C-alpha positions as CSV (number, residue, x, y, z in Angstrom):
1,M,10.9,-0.4,0.0
2,A,10.0,-3.7,2.0
3,I,6.6,-3.8,2.8
4,P,6.4,-6.1,6.2
5,S,4.2,-8.8,6.3
6,E,1.4,-7.8,7.6
7,L,1.2,-4.1,6.6
8,R,0.4,-6.0,2.7
9,R,-2.7,-7.3,3.9
10,L,-4.3,-5.6,5.3
11,L,-4.1,-3.2,1.8
12,E,-5.1,-6.4,0.4
13,K,-7.6,-6.7,2.1
14,R,-9.1,-3.1,2.6
15,D,-8.0,-2.8,-0.9
16,Q,-9.7,-5.6,-2.1
17,N,-7.1,-7.2,-3.9
18,R,-7.0,-3.9,-6.6
19,C,-6.3,-1.2,-8.4
20,V,-7.6,1.9,-6.1
21,Y,-7.3,3.5,-9.6
22,C,-8.3,1.4,-12.7
23,L,-9.9,-0.8,-10.0
24,T,-8.0,-3.7,-12.3
25,T,-7.8,-6.8,-10.0
26,E,-4.9,-8.7,-9.4
27,E,-7.3,-12.0,-10.8
28,N,-7.8,-10.1,-13.8
29,C,-3.9,-8.7,-14.9
30,G,-1.8,-11.6,-13.7
31,L,0.5,-9.8,-11.6
32,R,0.6,-9.2,-8.1
33,M,-0.9,-5.2,-7.2
34,H,2.1,-2.8,-6.9
35,V,2.3,-0.9,-2.9
36,D,2.0,3.4,-3.9
37,H,2.7,6.0,-2.1
38,I,0.1,9.1,-2.6
39,I,1.9,11.3,-1.4
40,P,5.5,9.6,-2.5
41,D,8.6,9.2,0.1
42,I,9.8,11.5,-2.0
43,A,7.5,14.1,-1.4
44,G,7.5,13.6,2.8
45,G,4.5,10.4,2.5
46,Q,5.1,7.6,4.8
47,T,4.9,3.9,4.8
48,I,1.4,3.7,6.9
49,L,-1.0,2.3,5.3
50,D,-3.1,5.9,5.3
51,N,-0.8,6.4,3.4
52,L,-0.2,3.6,1.4
53,C,-2.8,2.3,-1.6
54,L,-2.4,-0.9,-3.5
55,A,-2.0,-0.3,-8.3
56,C,-1.7,-2.0,-11.2
57,F,2.3,-2.3,-12.5
58,S,0.5,-0.2,-15.4
59,C,-1.2,2.7,-13.4
60,N,1.8,2.8,-11.0
61,V,4.7,3.0,-13.3
62,H,3.0,5.9,-15.5
63,K,2.2,7.6,-11.8
64,G,5.8,7.2,-10.6
65,A,5.7,10.3,-8.1
66,N,3.4,12.9,-9.7
67,Q,0.8,14.2,-6.9
68,T,-0.5,16.1,-9.9
69,G,-1.7,15.7,-13.5
70,F,-3.3,18.5,-16.2
71,D,-6.7,18.5,-16.9
72,S,-6.9,19.7,-20.5
73,L,-11.0,20.5,-20.8
74,T,-9.8,23.0,-18.3
75,E,-6.7,23.5,-18.8
76,E,-5.3,23.5,-15.1
77,V,-2.9,21.8,-12.8
78,V,-4.8,20.2,-10.4
79,S,-4.5,16.8,-7.8
80,L,-4.7,13.3,-9.0
81,F,-7.4,11.0,-7.1
82,H,-6.7,9.9,-3.9
83,P,-8.2,6.7,-3.4
84,L,-8.5,7.1,0.4
85,R,-9.6,10.7,0.3
86,Q,-11.7,10.5,-2.0
87,K,-14.6,8.1,-3.7
88,W,-13.9,6.5,-7.3
89,Q,-17.5,7.4,-8.6
90,H,-17.0,10.8,-7.6
91,H,-14.7,11.4,-10.6
92,F,-15.0,8.3,-12.7
93,A,-17.5,6.1,-14.7
94,W,-17.1,3.4,-17.2
95,D,-18.2,4.4,-20.6
96,E,-20.8,2.0,-22.5
97,S,-18.4,-0.6,-23.4
98,K,-17.5,-0.5,-20.2
99,T,-13.8,-1.3,-21.5
100,K,-12.4,2.2,-21.0
101,I,-12.7,5.2,-17.7
102,V,-13.8,9.0,-18.2
103,G,-13.1,11.7,-16.3
104,L,-16.4,13.1,-14.5
105,T,-14.1,16.2,-12.9
106,P,-11.0,17.6,-13.1
107,C,-9.7,15.4,-10.4
108,G,-10.7,12.4,-12.2
109,R,-9.6,13.1,-16.5
110,A,-5.9,14.9,-15.2
111,T,-5.6,11.4,-13.5
112,I,-6.8,9.3,-16.6
113,D,-4.4,10.9,-18.6
114,A,-1.8,11.5,-16.2
115,L,-1.6,7.2,-15.5
116,Q,-2.8,6.4,-18.4
117,M,-5.9,4.4,-17.7
118,N,-7.1,3.6,-21.0
119,N,-3.9,2.7,-22.7
120,S,-4.6,0.4,-26.0
121,V,-3.6,-2.7,-24.1
122,V,-5.5,-2.4,-21.1
123,V,-8.3,-1.2,-22.9
124,K,-7.8,-4.4,-25.8
125,A,-7.5,-6.8,-21.9
126,R,-10.4,-5.3,-20.7
127,C,-12.6,-5.6,-24.0
128,R,-12.0,-9.8,-23.3
129,W,-12.7,-9.1,-19.6
130,V,-15.9,-7.8,-20.5
131,S,-17.3,-10.6,-22.7
132,A,-15.9,-13.5,-20.4
133,G,-18.2,-11.5,-17.6
134,W,-15.3,-10.3,-15.4
135,H,-15.2,-7.2,-15.5
136,P,-16.1,-4.0,-14.1
137,P,-15.5,-5.1,-10.8
138,N,-18.8,-3.6,-8.3
139,L,-17.6,-0.8,-6.1
């Protein structure tokens, strides 16, 4: 579905040209951010600012139409992180190396697993970004 250019500009400004899930910036990944329907259109989600966010290719592909995930610690199915209703820092933190995202809550852990936010390719890229002083981004 095509996103009107004005709506895209509003998203880019609000989300600071970065993935709302893993916080990867457009400059670091070298690819334009995808527009994600937080509640997928197949589940009745609308193409409006209050249901859209920017997501990097990796997070968007792995999220797909999922709205829930499995928390391996509590062994429960929980809602995935909702970037417009929840604060990133309440559910996630950076590990000591600043290259891996740590889940602080069931929602955070399930989102990390579902979106594969610490996959080996992304972690290797974050290592380079950290050494260059480009990562982690300020919240």
